[in-house]
N, C-alpha and C positions, 0 to 999 in steps of 0.2 A: 501416632494412635492415641486417642484420648483415654485416660484411665477409667472413664465411666463405661466405655464400651464393654459389653458382656452381660452377664446375668447377676441379678441381685435377689435375695430372699427376704421376704417380709418378716419383721420382728415385732412390730407393734402398729396398730391403726387406731387412732382415737379421734373423737369429735367433741369439741367444747362448744356448748350452746348455752347462753344465759348463765355462765359460770359453772355449769355442770359438765363434767367429763364423762363421756360414755365410750364404750368399746363396741361399736355396732356389729362387729363380727366376732365378739367374744374376746376373752383375755389371751387366747392362743390362736390368732389368725394365721393363715398361711398364704403364700402367694409368691409370684415371680414378677420381676421387672426386667425387661430386656432393652438394652440400648444398642443401636447399630452405628457403625462408623459414619454413615451418611446422614445422621441426624434424626432417625426415627426412634420412637420408644413405644413400648406397650406394657401394660400391667394387668395382671389378673389377681384379685384378692378373694380369698374364700374363708368362710368360717370353719373352725375346727369341727369335725363331725359330732363331737360330744357337746357342743355349745350352740344354743339357739341364738340367732342374731337378734338384735334389739330392733323390733319393727316399729315401735312407737316414735323414735326420733329419726329413723333412717328407713322410711317405709319401703323404698325400692330395693333394699338389701334383704328383704324378708326371705329371698331365695338363698341367702348366704353367699352371694357372689357379687363382686363389683369388677367391672372391666373398663379400662380406658386406654386410648391410644392417641398419638399425635407426634409432635416434633419436640426435640430438645435442642437447646443452644446455650452456649456459655456466654455470659455477658462480659463486657470489657473489664469490669471490676471483680470478676471471679465467680459470682454465683451462677448456678446452672438453673435454667428455667425449663419446666415441662409445660408446653403449650398444648393443653388437652383439646383435641379436635373432635373426638367422638367418644361417647360413653353411654352405656345402657342406663346409667344413673344420670338422668337428665341435667340436674344442677351442675355436674362437673364439666359438661361441654362448654368450651370457651374459657375454662379456668386456667390460671397460671399457677403452678406449684413451684415454689422456690426452694432450692437446696441450701441448707445451712452449711456453710463452708468451714465451720470451726471443727468439724469432726474429722476423724482419721480417714485416710484414703479408702479403707475397707468398709466404711460405714457412711450411710446417707440419712439425712433427715430432711424430709420435704414437708412444707407447710403451705396452706392456702387459706386466706381469710375470705369469708363469704360476705355477701351484701347484708346478711342478717346478723353480722358480727360474730358468726361462728368461726371456729378455727379447726381445720382438718390437719392432722399430723400423721405422717407415714414414716416409719423407721425401717431401714433396710440394711442388710450386711451383704458383702460380696459373696456370691455363691461358692466360689472356690477358696474362700478364706477359712 
């Protein structure tokens, strides 16, 4: 069984664009990431109820929610890839998020570089940790 299988809780979500770091869902986002043993993953990210999402840089999160789903796979050299197949936030469809393997087994950091040189960063901790 892969150590990724199970549930993860969102700790941070940031977007860097033109050297500016923003937190589209506020400084205290919440969310869940689920991995299944057969290679599926899905994530739901939400803004904290007390924080308004940043609509100017992440227009489609104005509702305070981002969802994506797809497949995950471990590459031969160790990194885990999230291959986003569908998302209600259109630019994420077709995106590959890459896991930073330097963190502990109970933590994940996923990053994705955009065509516009933006960088998306998601930090998770194991739900049962």
